[in-house]
N, CA, C, O and the ligand as a Tripos MOL2 file, in Angstrom:
@<TRIPOS>MOLECULE
protein
  309   307    78     0     0
PROTEIN
NO_CHARGES

@<TRIPOS>ATOM
      1 N           0.9640  -19.0460   15.9570 N.3       1 MET1
      2 CA          0.6070  -19.1080   14.5400 C.3       1 MET1
      3 C           0.6370  -17.7060   13.9400 C.2       1 MET1
      4 O          -0.0530  -16.8050   14.4160 O.2       1 MET1
      5 N           1.4090  -17.5360   12.9290 N.am      2 SER2
      6 CA          1.4940  -16.2210   12.3170 C.3       2 SER2
      7 C           0.9970  -16.2510   10.8910 C.2       2 SER2
      8 O           1.3060  -15.3620   10.0980 O.2       2 SER2
      9 N           0.2390  -17.2550   10.5690 N.am      3 TYR3
     10 CA         -0.2670  -17.3040    9.2130 C.3       3 TYR3
     11 C          -1.6800  -17.8810    9.1700 C.2       3 TYR3
     12 O          -2.1240  -18.5600   10.0970 O.2       3 TYR3
     13 N          -2.3520  -17.6010    8.1030 N.am      4 ILE4
     14 CA         -3.6850  -18.1400    7.8680 C.3       4 ILE4
     15 C          -3.6710  -18.8330    6.5210 C.2       4 ILE4
     16 O          -3.1850  -18.2820    5.5330 O.2       4 ILE4
     17 N          -4.1950  -20.0150    6.4850 N.am      5 ASN5
     18 CA         -4.3000  -20.6900    5.1960 C.3       5 ASN5
     19 C          -5.6230  -20.3470    4.5370 C.2       5 ASN5
     20 O          -6.6910  -20.4560    5.1390 O.2       5 ASN5
     21 N          -5.5230  -19.9380    3.3080 N.am      6 GLN6
     22 CA         -6.7200  -19.6500    2.5290 C.3       6 GLN6
     23 C          -6.6170  -20.4350    1.2450 C.2       6 GLN6
     24 O          -6.0340  -19.9760    0.2630 O.2       6 GLN6
     25 N          -7.1840  -21.6180    1.2590 N.am      7 GLY7
     26 CA         -7.0290  -22.4470    0.0710 C.3       7 GLY7
     27 C          -5.5800  -22.8250   -0.1100 C.2       7 GLY7
     28 O          -4.9830  -23.4520    0.7660 O.2       7 GLY7
     29 N          -5.0170  -22.4570   -1.2210 N.am      8 ARG8
     30 CA         -3.6410  -22.8270   -1.4920 C.3       8 ARG8
     31 C          -2.6520  -21.7580   -1.0590 C.2       8 ARG8
     32 O          -1.4410  -21.9660   -1.1170 O.2       8 ARG8
     33 N          -3.1570  -20.6330   -0.6330 N.am      9 GLU9
     34 CA         -2.2170  -19.5790   -0.2800 C.3       9 GLU9
     35 C          -2.0900  -19.4190    1.2190 C.2       9 GLU9
     36 O          -3.0350  -19.6660    1.9670 O.2       9 GLU9
     37 N          -0.9290  -19.0100    1.6410 N.am     10 ARG10
     38 CA         -0.6580  -18.8210    3.0490 C.3      10 ARG10
     39 C          -0.2130  -17.3730    3.2440 C.2      10 ARG10
     40 O           0.6880  -16.8850    2.5620 O.2      10 ARG10
     41 N          -0.8530  -16.7130    4.1680 N.am     11 ILE11
     42 CA         -0.5020  -15.3150    4.4010 C.3      11 ILE11
     43 C           0.4850  -15.2370    5.5660 C.2      11 ILE11
     44 O           0.2000  -15.7110    6.6660 O.2      11 ILE11
     45 N           1.6100  -14.6530    5.3220 N.am     12 GLN12
     46 CA          2.6230  -14.4610    6.3550 C.3      12 GLN12
     47 C           2.5010  -13.0330    6.8740 C.2      12 GLN12
     48 O           2.6190  -12.0720    6.1130 O.2      12 GLN12
     49 N           2.2670  -12.9070    8.1630 N.am     13 PHE13
     50 CA          2.1490  -11.5740    8.7400 C.3      13 PHE13
     51 C           3.4780  -11.1340    9.3440 C.2      13 PHE13
     52 O           4.3200  -11.9540    9.7090 O.2      13 PHE13
     53 N           3.6380   -9.8350    9.4370 N.am     14 ASP14
     54 CA          4.8250   -9.2540   10.0730 C.3      14 ASP14
     55 C           6.1290   -9.6890    9.4170 C.2      14 ASP14
     56 O           7.1770   -9.7390   10.0620 O.2      14 ASP14
     57 N           6.0540   -9.9920    8.1750 N.am     15 ARG15
     58 CA          7.2570  -10.3520    7.4380 C.3      15 ARG15
     59 C           7.1810   -9.7330    6.0670 C.2      15 ARG15
     60 O           6.0990   -9.4170    5.5720 O.2      15 ARG15
     61 N           8.3290   -9.5620    5.4590 N.am     16 LYS16
     62 CA          8.3480   -9.1370    4.0760 C.3      16 LYS16
     63 C           8.9020  -10.2740    3.2440 C.2      16 LYS16
     64 O           9.8750  -10.9290    3.6170 O.2      16 LYS16
     65 N           8.2730  -10.4910    2.1300 N.am     17 GLY17
     66 CA          8.7310  -11.5580    1.2480 C.3      17 GLY17
     67 C           9.6020  -11.0060    0.1470 C.2      17 GLY17
     68 O          10.1610   -9.9150    0.2540 O.2      17 GLY17
     69 N           9.7050  -11.7710   -0.8980 N.am     18 LYS18
     70 CA         10.4340  -11.2960   -2.0640 C.3      18 LYS18
     71 C           9.5930  -10.2420   -2.7670 C.2      18 LYS18
     72 O           8.3730  -10.1930   -2.6060 O.2      18 LYS18
     73 N          10.2520   -9.4140   -3.5360 N.am     19 THR19
     74 CA          9.5310   -8.3260   -4.1820 C.3      19 THR19
     75 C           8.4760   -8.8280   -5.1580 C.2      19 THR19
     76 O           7.4900   -8.1390   -5.4200 O.2      19 THR19
     77 N           8.6800  -10.0250   -5.6950 N.am     20 LYS20
     78 CA          7.6980  -10.5350   -6.6520 C.3      20 LYS20
     79 C           6.5030  -11.1800   -5.9640 C.2      20 LYS20
     80 O           5.5020  -11.4830   -6.6120 O.2      20 LYS20
     81 N           6.6020  -11.3910   -4.6500 N.am     21 ASP21
     82 CA          5.4670  -11.9530   -3.9310 C.3      21 ASP21
     83 C           4.3530  -10.9260   -3.7920 C.2      21 ASP21
     84 O           4.5910   -9.7190   -3.7450 O.2      21 ASP21
     85 N           3.1440  -11.4350   -3.7280 N.am     22 LEU22
     86 CA          1.9930  -10.5650   -3.5490 C.3      22 LEU22
     87 C           1.9500  -10.1120   -2.0930 C.2      22 LEU22
     88 O           1.8630  -10.9430   -1.1880 O.2      22 LEU22
     89 N           2.0080   -8.8210   -1.8640 N.am     23 HIS23
     90 CA          1.9780   -8.2830   -0.5150 C.3      23 HIS23
     91 C           0.5970   -7.7210   -0.2030 C.2      23 HIS23
     92 O          -0.1100   -7.2330   -1.0840 O.2      23 HIS23
     93 N           0.2360   -7.8010    1.0650 N.am     24 ILE24
     94 CA         -1.0040   -7.1790    1.5070 C.3      24 ILE24
     95 C          -0.6310   -5.8390    2.1190 C.2      24 ILE24
     96 O           0.1380   -5.7640    3.0770 O.2      24 ILE24
     97 N          -1.1900   -4.7930    1.5480 N.am     25 LEU25
     98 CA         -0.8420   -3.4520    1.9690 C.3      25 LEU25
     99 C          -2.0620   -2.7270    2.5090 C.2      25 LEU25
    100 O          -3.1840   -2.9500    2.0570 O.2      25 LEU25
    101 N          -1.8310   -1.8660    3.4690 N.am     26 GLU26
    102 CA         -2.9170   -1.0390    3.9780 C.3      26 GLU26
    103 C          -2.5740    0.4130    3.7080 C.2      26 GLU26
    104 O          -1.4870    0.8850    4.0410 O.2      26 GLU26
    105 N          -3.5180    1.1100    3.1010 N.am     27 CYS27
    106 CA         -3.3480    2.5260    2.8070 C.3      27 CYS27
    107 C          -3.4910    3.3250    4.1000 C.2      27 CYS27
    108 O          -4.4700    3.1640    4.8300 O.2      27 CYS27
    109 N          -2.5180    4.1820    4.3800 N.am     28 THR28
    110 CA         -2.5750    4.9520    5.6270 C.3      28 THR28
    111 C          -3.5850    6.0970    5.5350 C.2      28 THR28
    112 O          -3.9460    6.6830    6.5560 O.2      28 THR28
    113 N          -4.0350    6.4140    4.3480 N.am     29 ARG29
    114 CA         -4.9930    7.5200    4.1900 C.3      29 ARG29
    115 C          -6.4400    7.0780    4.3370 C.2      29 ARG29
    116 O          -7.2530    7.7900    4.9260 O.2      29 ARG29
    117 N          -6.7670    5.9010    3.8020 N.am     30 CYS30
    118 CA         -8.1690    5.4890    3.8380 C.3      30 CYS30
    119 C          -8.3570    4.0980    4.4470 C.2      30 CYS30
    120 O          -9.4720    3.5770    4.4860 O.2      30 CYS30
    121 N          -7.2690    3.5090    4.9180 N.am     31 SER31
    122 CA         -7.3170    2.1870    5.5610 C.3      31 SER31
    123 C          -7.7970    1.0720    4.6400 C.2      31 SER31
    124 O          -8.1890    0.0010    5.1040 O.2      31 SER31
    125 N          -7.7650    1.3240    3.3510 N.am     32 ASN32
    126 CA         -8.1330    0.2840    2.4070 C.3      32 ASN32
    127 C          -7.0300   -0.7760    2.3470 C.2      32 ASN32
    128 O          -5.8430   -0.4530    2.3060 O.2      32 ASN32
    129 N          -7.4370   -2.0250    2.3410 N.am     33 GLU33
    130 CA         -6.4770   -3.1140    2.1990 C.3      33 GLU33
    131 C          -6.4860   -3.6120    0.7700 C.2      33 GLU33
    132 O          -7.5430   -3.8540    0.1880 O.2      33 GLU33
    133 N          -5.3240   -3.7610    0.2220 N.am     34 PHE34
    134 CA         -5.2600   -4.2850   -1.1340 C.3      34 PHE34
    135 C          -3.9620   -5.0650   -1.3060 C.2      34 PHE34
    136 O          -3.1030   -5.0820   -0.4250 O.2      34 PHE34
    137 N          -3.8480   -5.6930   -2.4360 N.am     35 ARG35
    138 CA         -2.6920   -6.5400   -2.6880 C.3      35 ARG35
    139 C          -1.8900   -6.0330   -3.8670 C.2      35 ARG35
    140 O          -2.4430   -5.5740   -4.8670 O.2      35 ARG35
    141 N          -0.5900   -6.1240   -3.7350 N.am     36 SER36
    142 CA          0.2710   -5.7380   -4.8400 C.3      36 SER36
    143 C           1.6260   -6.4070   -4.6790 C.2      36 SER36
    144 O           2.0580   -6.6940   -3.5620 O.2      36 SER36
    145 N           2.2760   -6.6450   -5.7700 N.am     37 THR37
    146 CA          3.6620   -7.0830   -5.6810 C.3      37 THR37
    147 C           4.5250   -5.8420   -5.4570 C.2      37 THR37
    148 O           4.0580   -4.7170   -5.6300 O.2      37 THR37
    149 N           5.7790   -6.0510   -5.0740 N.am     38 MET38
    150 CA          6.6470   -4.9160   -4.7740 C.3      38 MET38
    151 C           7.6610   -4.6460   -5.8800 C.2      38 MET38
    152 O           8.4430   -3.6990   -5.7970 O.2      38 MET38
    153 N           7.6440   -5.4680   -6.8980 N.am     39 ASN39
    154 CA          8.6090   -5.2920   -7.9860 C.3      39 ASN39
    155 C           8.0460   -4.4220   -9.0980 C.2      39 ASN39
    156 O           8.2960   -4.6630  -10.2790 O.2      39 ASN39
    157 N           7.2800   -3.4080   -8.7080 N.am     40 VAL40
    158 CA          6.6790   -2.4950   -9.6760 C.3      40 VAL40
    159 C           7.1650   -1.0810   -9.3790 C.2      40 VAL40
    160 O           7.7170   -0.8190   -8.3110 O.2      40 VAL40
    161 N           6.9620   -0.1910  -10.3090 N.am     41 ASN41
    162 CA          7.4030    1.1870  -10.1140 C.3      41 ASN41
    163 C           6.3680    2.0400   -9.4040 C.2      41 ASN41
    164 O           6.6660    3.1360   -8.9300 O.2      41 ASN41
    165 N           5.1520    1.5260   -9.3360 N.am     42 GLN42
    166 CA          4.1030    2.2880   -8.6630 C.3      42 GLN42
    167 C           3.0720    1.3780   -8.0350 C.2      42 GLN42
    168 O           2.5660    0.4470   -8.6600 O.2      42 GLN42
    169 N           2.7760    1.6740   -6.7810 N.am     43 ILE43
    170 CA          1.6790    1.0030   -6.1030 C.3      43 ILE43
    171 C           0.5820    2.0340   -5.9280 C.2      43 ILE43
    172 O           0.8290    3.1560   -5.4840 O.2      43 ILE43
    173 N          -0.6370    1.6410   -6.2820 N.am     44 GLU44
    174 CA         -1.7320    2.5990   -6.1690 C.3      44 GLU44
    175 C          -2.8670    2.0000   -5.3720 C.2      44 GLU44
    176 O          -3.2800    0.8660   -5.6160 O.2      44 GLU44
    177 N          -3.3730    2.7670   -4.4150 N.am     45 CYS45
    178 CA         -4.5200    2.3370   -3.6380 C.3      45 CYS45
    179 C          -5.7450    2.2990   -4.5390 C.2      45 CYS45
    180 O          -6.0370    3.2560   -5.2550 O.2      45 CYS45
    181 N          -6.4610    1.1680   -4.4920 N.am     46 SER46
    182 CA         -7.6090    1.0110   -5.3790 C.3      46 SER46
    183 C          -8.7950    1.8480   -4.9290 C.2      46 SER46
    184 O          -9.7630    2.0000   -5.6740 O.2      46 SER46
    185 N          -8.7320    2.3860   -3.7350 N.am     47 ASN47
    186 CA         -9.8520    3.1620   -3.2140 C.3      47 ASN47
    187 C          -9.6690    4.6760   -3.3790 C.2      47 ASN47
    188 O         -10.5550    5.3520   -3.9020 O.2      47 ASN47
    189 N          -8.5400    5.2020   -2.9410 N.am     48 CYS48
    190 CA         -8.3690    6.6580   -2.9670 C.3      48 CYS48
    191 C          -7.2980    7.1150   -3.9510 C.2      48 CYS48
    192 O          -6.9920    8.3030   -4.0470 O.2      48 CYS48
    193 N          -6.7310    6.1510   -4.6810 N.am     49 SER49
    194 CA         -5.7560    6.4520   -5.7280 C.3      49 SER49
    195 C          -4.4640    7.0890   -5.2250 C.2      49 SER49
    196 O          -3.7280    7.6880   -6.0090 O.2      49 SER49
    197 N          -4.1800    6.9670   -3.9410 N.am     50 THR50
    198 CA         -2.8640    7.3370   -3.4530 C.3      50 THR50
    199 C          -1.8510    6.3990   -4.0850 C.2      50 THR50
    200 O          -2.0720    5.1900   -4.1440 O.2      50 THR50
    201 N          -0.7520    6.9470   -4.5520 N.am     51 SER51
    202 CA          0.2240    6.0710   -5.1830 C.3      51 SER51
    203 C           1.6280    6.4260   -4.7300 C.2      51 SER51
    204 O           1.9040    7.5530   -4.3190 O.2      51 SER51
    205 N           2.5040    5.4450   -4.8150 N.am     52 THR52
    206 CA          3.8910    5.6580   -4.4360 C.3      52 THR52
    207 C           4.7710    4.6470   -5.1420 C.2      52 THR52
    208 O           4.3000    3.6230   -5.6370 O.2      52 THR52
    209 N           6.0440    4.9500   -5.1780 N.am     53 ASN53
    210 CA          7.0160    4.0020   -5.7080 C.3      53 ASN53
    211 C           7.5690    3.2040   -4.5330 C.2      53 ASN53
    212 O           8.2380    3.7630   -3.6640 O.2      53 ASN53
    213 N           7.2920    1.8950   -4.5010 N.am     54 PRO54
    214 CA          7.6920    1.0900   -3.3470 C.3      54 PRO54
    215 C           9.2020    0.9800   -3.1830 C.2      54 PRO54
    216 O           9.6860    0.6660   -2.0950 O.2      54 PRO54
    217 N           9.9380    1.2300   -4.2380 N.am     55 LYS55
    218 CA         11.3920    1.1340   -4.1350 C.3      55 LYS55
    219 C          11.9830    2.3790   -3.4790 C.2      55 LYS55
    220 O          13.0940    2.3460   -2.9500 O.2      55 LYS55
    221 N          11.2420    3.4590   -3.5180 N.am     56 LEU56
    222 CA         11.7550    4.7140   -2.9710 C.3      56 LEU56
    223 C          11.1330    5.0720   -1.6290 C.2      56 LEU56
    224 O          11.8290    5.4730   -0.6970 O.2      56 LEU56
    225 N           9.8430    4.9260   -1.5430 N.am     57 ASP57
    226 CA          9.1570    5.3810   -0.3390 C.3      57 ASP57
    227 C           7.8900    4.5640   -0.1290 C.2      57 ASP57
    228 O           7.0180    4.5150   -0.9970 O.2      57 ASP57
    229 N           7.8020    3.9430    0.9980 N.am     58 LEU58
    230 CA          6.6300    3.1170    1.2700 C.3      58 LEU58
    231 C           5.8770    3.6340    2.4990 C.2      58 LEU58
    232 O           5.1100    2.9000    3.1220 O.2      58 LEU58
    233 N           6.1030    4.8980    2.8360 N.am     59 SER59
    234 CA          5.5160    5.4230    4.0670 C.3      59 SER59
    235 C           4.0000    5.6040    3.9670 C.2      59 SER59
    236 O           3.3150    5.6830    4.9870 O.2      59 SER59
    237 N           3.4800    5.6690    2.7460 N.am     60 LEU60
    238 CA          2.0390    5.8520    2.5890 C.3      60 LEU60
    239 C           1.2730    4.5500    2.7550 C.2      60 LEU60
    240 O           0.0610    4.5510    2.9710 O.2      60 LEU60
    241 N           1.9900    3.4470    2.6510 N.am     61 PHE61
    242 CA          1.3340    2.1530    2.7640 C.3      61 PHE61
    243 C           2.0240    1.3030    3.8240 C.2      61 PHE61
    244 O           3.2490    1.2960    3.9530 O.2      61 PHE61
    245 N           1.2130    0.6080    4.5580 N.am     62 LYS62
    246 CA          1.7390   -0.2560    5.6010 C.3      62 LYS62
    247 C           1.7020   -1.6960    5.0980 C.2      62 LYS62
    248 O           0.6680   -2.1730    4.6330 O.2      62 LYS62
    249 N           2.8190   -2.3680    5.1940 N.am     63 VAL63
    250 CA          2.8640   -3.7710    4.7780 C.3      63 VAL63
    251 C           2.3310   -4.6350    5.9090 C.2      63 VAL63
    252 O           2.9150   -4.7020    6.9910 O.2      63 VAL63
    253 N           1.2150   -5.2900    5.6410 N.am     64 ILE64
    254 CA          0.6070   -6.1490    6.6580 C.3      64 ILE64
    255 C           1.2070   -7.5430    6.6080 C.2      64 ILE64
    256 O           1.4160   -8.1820    7.6390 O.2      64 ILE64
    257 N           1.4740   -7.9920    5.4260 N.am     65 GLY65
    258 CA          2.0550   -9.3230    5.2730 C.3      65 GLY65
    259 C           2.2170   -9.6140    3.7970 C.2      65 GLY65
    260 O           1.9930   -8.7570    2.9420 O.2      65 GLY65
    261 N           2.6070  -10.8360    3.5220 N.am     66 PHE66
    262 CA          2.6740  -11.1980    2.1170 C.3      66 PHE66
    263 C           2.1230  -12.6020    1.9330 C.2      66 PHE66
    264 O           2.0240  -13.3770    2.8850 O.2      66 PHE66
    265 N           1.7760  -12.9070    0.7310 N.am     67 ILE67
    266 CA          1.1400  -14.1800    0.4370 C.3      67 ILE67
    267 C           2.1520  -15.1410   -0.1470 C.2      67 ILE67
    268 O           2.7610  -14.8960   -1.1890 O.2      67 ILE67
    269 N           2.3030  -16.2200    0.5490 N.am     68 GLU68
    270 CA          3.2010  -17.2520    0.0880 C.3      68 GLU68
    271 C           2.3530  -18.2550   -0.6700 C.2      68 GLU68
    272 O           1.5360  -18.9660   -0.0860 O.2      68 GLU68
    273 N           2.5530  -18.3020   -1.9430 N.am     69 ASN69
    274 CA          1.7630  -19.2220   -2.7330 C.3      69 ASN69
    275 C           2.3590  -20.6100   -2.6660 C.2      69 ASN69
    276 O           3.4850  -20.8380   -3.1080 O.2      69 ASN69
    277 N           1.5990  -21.5330   -2.1120 N.am     70 LEU70
    278 CA          2.1200  -22.8780   -1.9040 C.3      70 LEU70
    279 C           2.0360  -23.7350   -3.1450 C.2      70 LEU70
    280 O           2.6540  -24.7960   -3.2310 O.2      70 LEU70
    281 N           1.2650  -23.2620   -4.1040 N.am     71 GLN71
    282 CA          1.0290  -24.0840   -5.2790 C.3      71 GLN71
    283 C           2.3280  -24.3330   -6.0400 C.2      71 GLN71
    284 O           2.9510  -23.4080   -6.5610 O.2      71 GLN71
    285 N           2.7120  -25.5820   -6.0890 N.am     72 GLY72
    286 CA          3.8810  -25.9540   -6.8480 C.3      72 GLY72
    287 C           5.1990  -25.7890   -6.1320 C.2      72 GLY72
    288 O           6.2190  -26.2930   -6.6030 O.2      72 GLY72
    289 N           5.2100  -25.0880   -4.9920 N.am     73 SER73
    290 CA          6.4770  -24.8070   -4.3630 C.3      73 SER73
    291 C           7.0820  -25.9940   -3.6300 C.2      73 SER73
    292 O           8.3030  -26.1330   -3.5620 O.2      73 SER73
    293 N           6.2460  -26.8280   -3.0930 N.am     74 GLU74
    294 CA          6.7850  -27.9480   -2.3290 C.3      74 GLU74
    295 C           6.3090  -29.2860   -2.8830 C.2      74 GLU74
    296 O           6.2380  -30.2870   -2.1690 O.2      74 GLU74
    297 N           5.9930  -29.2770   -4.1450 N.am     75 VAL75
    298 CA          5.4730  -30.4890   -4.7550 C.3      75 VAL75
    299 C           6.5640  -31.1940   -5.5440 C.2      75 VAL75
    300 O           7.2480  -30.5930   -6.3730 O.2      75 VAL75
    301 N           6.7080  -32.4700   -5.2680 N.am     76 ARG76
    302 CA          7.6690  -33.2540   -6.0390 C.3      76 ARG76
    303 C           6.9340  -34.3660   -6.7760 C.2      76 ARG76
    304 O           5.9630  -34.9260   -6.2680 O.2      76 ARG76
    305 N           7.3930  -34.6680   -7.9400 N.am     77 CYS77
    306 CA          6.7930  -35.7470   -8.7020 C.3      77 CYS77
    307 C           7.3040  -37.0960   -8.1940 C.2      77 CYS77
    308 O           6.9120  -38.1400   -8.7150 O.2      77 CYS77
    309 ZN         -6.3040    4.6740    0.0050 Zn       78 ZN78
@<TRIPOS>BOND
     1     1     2 1
     2     2     3 1
     3     3     4 2
     4     3     5 am
     5     5     6 1
     6     6     7 1
     7     7     8 2
     8     7     9 am
     9     9    10 1
    10    10    11 1
    11    11    12 2
    12    11    13 am
    13    13    14 1
    14    14    15 1
    15    15    16 2
    16    15    17 am
    17    17    18 1
    18    18    19 1
    19    19    20 2
    20    19    21 am
    21    21    22 1
    22    22    23 1
    23    23    24 2
    24    23    25 am
    25    25    26 1
    26    26    27 1
    27    27    28 2
    28    27    29 am
    29    29    30 1
    30    30    31 1
    31    31    32 2
    32    31    33 am
    33    33    34 1
    34    34    35 1
    35    35    36 2
    36    35    37 am
    37    37    38 1
    38    38    39 1
    39    39    40 2
    40    39    41 am
    41    41    42 1
    42    42    43 1
    43    43    44 2
    44    43    45 am
    45    45    46 1
    46    46    47 1
    47    47    48 2
    48    47    49 am
    49    49    50 1
    50    50    51 1
    51    51    52 2
    52    51    53 am
    53    53    54 1
    54    54    55 1
    55    55    56 2
    56    55    57 am
    57    57    58 1
    58    58    59 1
    59    59    60 2
    60    59    61 am
    61    61    62 1
    62    62    63 1
    63    63    64 2
    64    63    65 am
    65    65    66 1
    66    66    67 1
    67    67    68 2
    68    67    69 am
    69    69    70 1
    70    70    71 1
    71    71    72 2
    72    71    73 am
    73    73    74 1
    74    74    75 1
    75    75    76 2
    76    75    77 am
    77    77    78 1
    78    78    79 1
    79    79    80 2
    80    79    81 am
    81    81    82 1
    82    82    83 1
    83    83    84 2
    84    83    85 am
    85    85    86 1
    86    86    87 1
    87    87    88 2
    88    87    89 am
    89    89    90 1
    90    90    91 1
    91    91    92 2
    92    91    93 am
    93    93    94 1
    94    94    95 1
    95    95    96 2
    96    95    97 am
    97    97    98 1
    98    98    99 1
    99    99   100 2
   100    99   101 am
   101   101   102 1
   102   102   103 1
   103   103   104 2
   104   103   105 am
   105   105   106 1
   106   106   107 1
   107   107   108 2
   108   107   109 am
   109   109   110 1
   110   110   111 1
   111   111   112 2
   112   111   113 am
   113   113   114 1
   114   114   115 1
   115   115   116 2
   116   115   117 am
   117   117   118 1
   118   118   119 1
   119   119   120 2
   120   119   121 am
   121   121   122 1
   122   122   123 1
   123   123   124 2
   124   123   125 am
   125   125   126 1
   126   126   127 1
   127   127   128 2
   128   127   129 am
   129   129   130 1
   130   130   131 1
   131   131   132 2
   132   131   133 am
   133   133   134 1
   134   134   135 1
   135   135   136 2
   136   135   137 am
   137   137   138 1
   138   138   139 1
   139   139   140 2
   140   139   141 am
   141   141   142 1
   142   142   143 1
   143   143   144 2
   144   143   145 am
   145   145   146 1
   146   146   147 1
   147   147   148 2
   148   147   149 am
   149   149   150 1
   150   150   151 1
   151   151   152 2
   152   151   153 am
   153   153   154 1
   154   154   155 1
   155   155   156 2
   156   155   157 am
   157   157   158 1
   158   158   159 1
   159   159   160 2
   160   159   161 am
   161   161   162 1
   162   162   163 1
   163   163   164 2
   164   163   165 am
   165   165   166 1
   166   166   167 1
   167   167   168 2
   168   167   169 am
   169   169   170 1
   170   170   171 1
   171   171   172 2
   172   171   173 am
   173   173   174 1
   174   174   175 1
   175   175   176 2
   176   175   177 am
   177   177   178 1
   178   178   179 1
   179   179   180 2
   180   179   181 am
   181   181   182 1
   182   182   183 1
   183   183   184 2
   184   183   185 am
   185   185   186 1
   186   186   187 1
   187   187   188 2
   188   187   189 am
   189   189   190 1
   190   190   191 1
   191   191   192 2
   192   191   193 am
   193   193   194 1
   194   194   195 1
   195   195   196 2
   196   195   197 am
   197   197   198 1
   198   198   199 1
   199   199   200 2
   200   199   201 am
   201   201   202 1
   202   202   203 1
   203   203   204 2
   204   203   205 am
   205   205   206 1
   206   206   207 1
   207   207   208 2
   208   207   209 am
   209   209   210 1
   210   210   211 1
   211   211   212 2
   212   211   213 am
   213   213   214 1
   214   214   215 1
   215   215   216 2
   216   215   217 am
   217   217   218 1
   218   218   219 1
   219   219   220 2
   220   219   221 am
   221   221   222 1
   222   222   223 1
   223   223   224 2
   224   223   225 am
   225   225   226 1
   226   226   227 1
   227   227   228 2
   228   227   229 am
   229   229   230 1
   230   230   231 1
   231   231   232 2
   232   231   233 am
   233   233   234 1
   234   234   235 1
   235   235   236 2
   236   235   237 am
   237   237   238 1
   238   238   239 1
   239   239   240 2
   240   239   241 am
   241   241   242 1
   242   242   243 1
   243   243   244 2
   244   243   245 am
   245   245   246 1
   246   246   247 1
   247   247   248 2
   248   247   249 am
   249   249   250 1
   250   250   251 1
   251   251   252 2
   252   251   253 am
   253   253   254 1
   254   254   255 1
   255   255   256 2
   256   255   257 am
   257   257   258 1
   258   258   259 1
   259   259   260 2
   260   259   261 am
   261   261   262 1
   262   262   263 1
   263   263   264 2
   264   263   265 am
   265   265   266 1
   266   266   267 1
   267   267   268 2
   268   267   269 am
   269   269   270 1
   270   270   271 1
   271   271   272 2
   272   271   273 am
   273   273   274 1
   274   274   275 1
   275   275   276 2
   276   275   277 am
   277   277   278 1
   278   278   279 1
   279   279   280 2
   280   279   281 am
   281   281   282 1
   282   282   283 1
   283   283   284 2
   284   283   285 am
   285   285   286 1
   286   286   287 1
   287   287   288 2
   288   287   289 am
   289   289   290 1
   290   290   291 1
   291   291   292 2
   292   291   293 am
   293   293   294 1
   294   294   295 1
   295   295   296 2
   296   295   297 am
   297   297   298 1
   298   298   299 1
   299   299   300 2
   300   299   301 am
   301   301   302 1
   302   302   303 1
   303   303   304 2
   304   303   305 am
   305   305   306 1
   306   306   307 1
   307   307   308 2
@<TRIPOS>SUBSTRUCTURE
     1 MET1         2 RESIDUE 1 A MET
     2 SER2         6 RESIDUE 1 A SER
     3 TYR3        10 RESIDUE 1 A TYR
     4 ILE4        14 RESIDUE 1 A ILE
     5 ASN5        18 RESIDUE 1 A ASN
     6 GLN6        22 RESIDUE 1 A GLN
     7 GLY7        26 RESIDUE 1 A GLY
     8 ARG8        30 RESIDUE 1 A ARG
     9 GLU9        34 RESIDUE 1 A GLU
    10 ARG10       38 RESIDUE 1 A ARG
    11 ILE11       42 RESIDUE 1 A ILE
    12 GLN12       46 RESIDUE 1 A GLN
    13 PHE13       50 RESIDUE 1 A PHE
    14 ASP14       54 RESIDUE 1 A ASP
    15 ARG15       58 RESIDUE 1 A ARG
    16 LYS16       62 RESIDUE 1 A LYS
    17 GLY17       66 RESIDUE 1 A GLY
    18 LYS18       70 RESIDUE 1 A LYS
    19 THR19       74 RESIDUE 1 A THR
    20 LYS20       78 RESIDUE 1 A LYS
    21 ASP21       82 RESIDUE 1 A ASP
    22 LEU22       86 RESIDUE 1 A LEU
    23 HIS23       90 RESIDUE 1 A HIS
    24 ILE24       94 RESIDUE 1 A ILE
    25 LEU25       98 RESIDUE 1 A LEU
    26 GLU26      102 RESIDUE 1 A GLU
    27 CYS27      106 RESIDUE 1 A CYS
    28 THR28      110 RESIDUE 1 A THR
    29 ARG29      114 RESIDUE 1 A ARG
    30 CYS30      118 RESIDUE 1 A CYS
    31 SER31      122 RESIDUE 1 A SER
    32 ASN32      126 RESIDUE 1 A ASN
    33 GLU33      130 RESIDUE 1 A GLU
    34 PHE34      134 RESIDUE 1 A PHE
    35 ARG35      138 RESIDUE 1 A ARG
    36 SER36      142 RESIDUE 1 A SER
    37 THR37      146 RESIDUE 1 A THR
    38 MET38      150 RESIDUE 1 A MET
    39 ASN39      154 RESIDUE 1 A ASN
    40 VAL40      158 RESIDUE 1 A VAL
    41 ASN41      162 RESIDUE 1 A ASN
    42 GLN42      166 RESIDUE 1 A GLN
    43 ILE43      170 RESIDUE 1 A ILE
    44 GLU44      174 RESIDUE 1 A GLU
    45 CYS45      178 RESIDUE 1 A CYS
    46 SER46      182 RESIDUE 1 A SER
    47 ASN47      186 RESIDUE 1 A ASN
    48 CYS48      190 RESIDUE 1 A CYS
    49 SER49      194 RESIDUE 1 A SER
    50 THR50      198 RESIDUE 1 A THR
    51 SER51      202 RESIDUE 1 A SER
    52 THR52      206 RESIDUE 1 A THR
    53 ASN53      210 RESIDUE 1 A ASN
    54 PRO54      214 RESIDUE 1 A PRO
    55 LYS55      218 RESIDUE 1 A LYS
    56 LEU56      222 RESIDUE 1 A LEU
    57 ASP57      226 RESIDUE 1 A ASP
    58 LEU58      230 RESIDUE 1 A LEU
    59 SER59      234 RESIDUE 1 A SER
    60 LEU60      238 RESIDUE 1 A LEU
    61 PHE61      242 RESIDUE 1 A PHE
    62 LYS62      246 RESIDUE 1 A LYS
    63 VAL63      250 RESIDUE 1 A VAL
    64 ILE64      254 RESIDUE 1 A ILE
    65 GLY65      258 RESIDUE 1 A GLY
    66 PHE66      262 RESIDUE 1 A PHE
    67 ILE67      266 RESIDUE 1 A ILE
    68 GLU68      270 RESIDUE 1 A GLU
    69 ASN69      274 RESIDUE 1 A ASN
    70 LEU70      278 RESIDUE 1 A LEU
    71 GLN71      282 RESIDUE 1 A GLN
    72 GLY72      286 RESIDUE 1 A GLY
    73 SER73      290 RESIDUE 1 A SER
    74 GLU74      294 RESIDUE 1 A GLU
    75 VAL75      298 RESIDUE 1 A VAL
    76 ARG76      302 RESIDUE 1 A ARG
    77 CYS77      306 RESIDUE 1 A CYS
    78 ZN78       309 GROUP 0 **** ****
């Protein structure tokens, strides 16, 4: 099992999703875990304000996984 269900969301570990998916990131400076999408020009740690452009350099943050939102994705009328 490489995922945990939390309500309607499923966290995929050790994988990268689409840039618009919410990713779980860990700051390498303060070990703070936070969430951000990757389709932005700047990711900033909410704890120590370290920031980087994910399209250019992601060495300051470690991607732990991403959140696959199940809501609406596999629902048929
Ligand atoms: Zn930080």
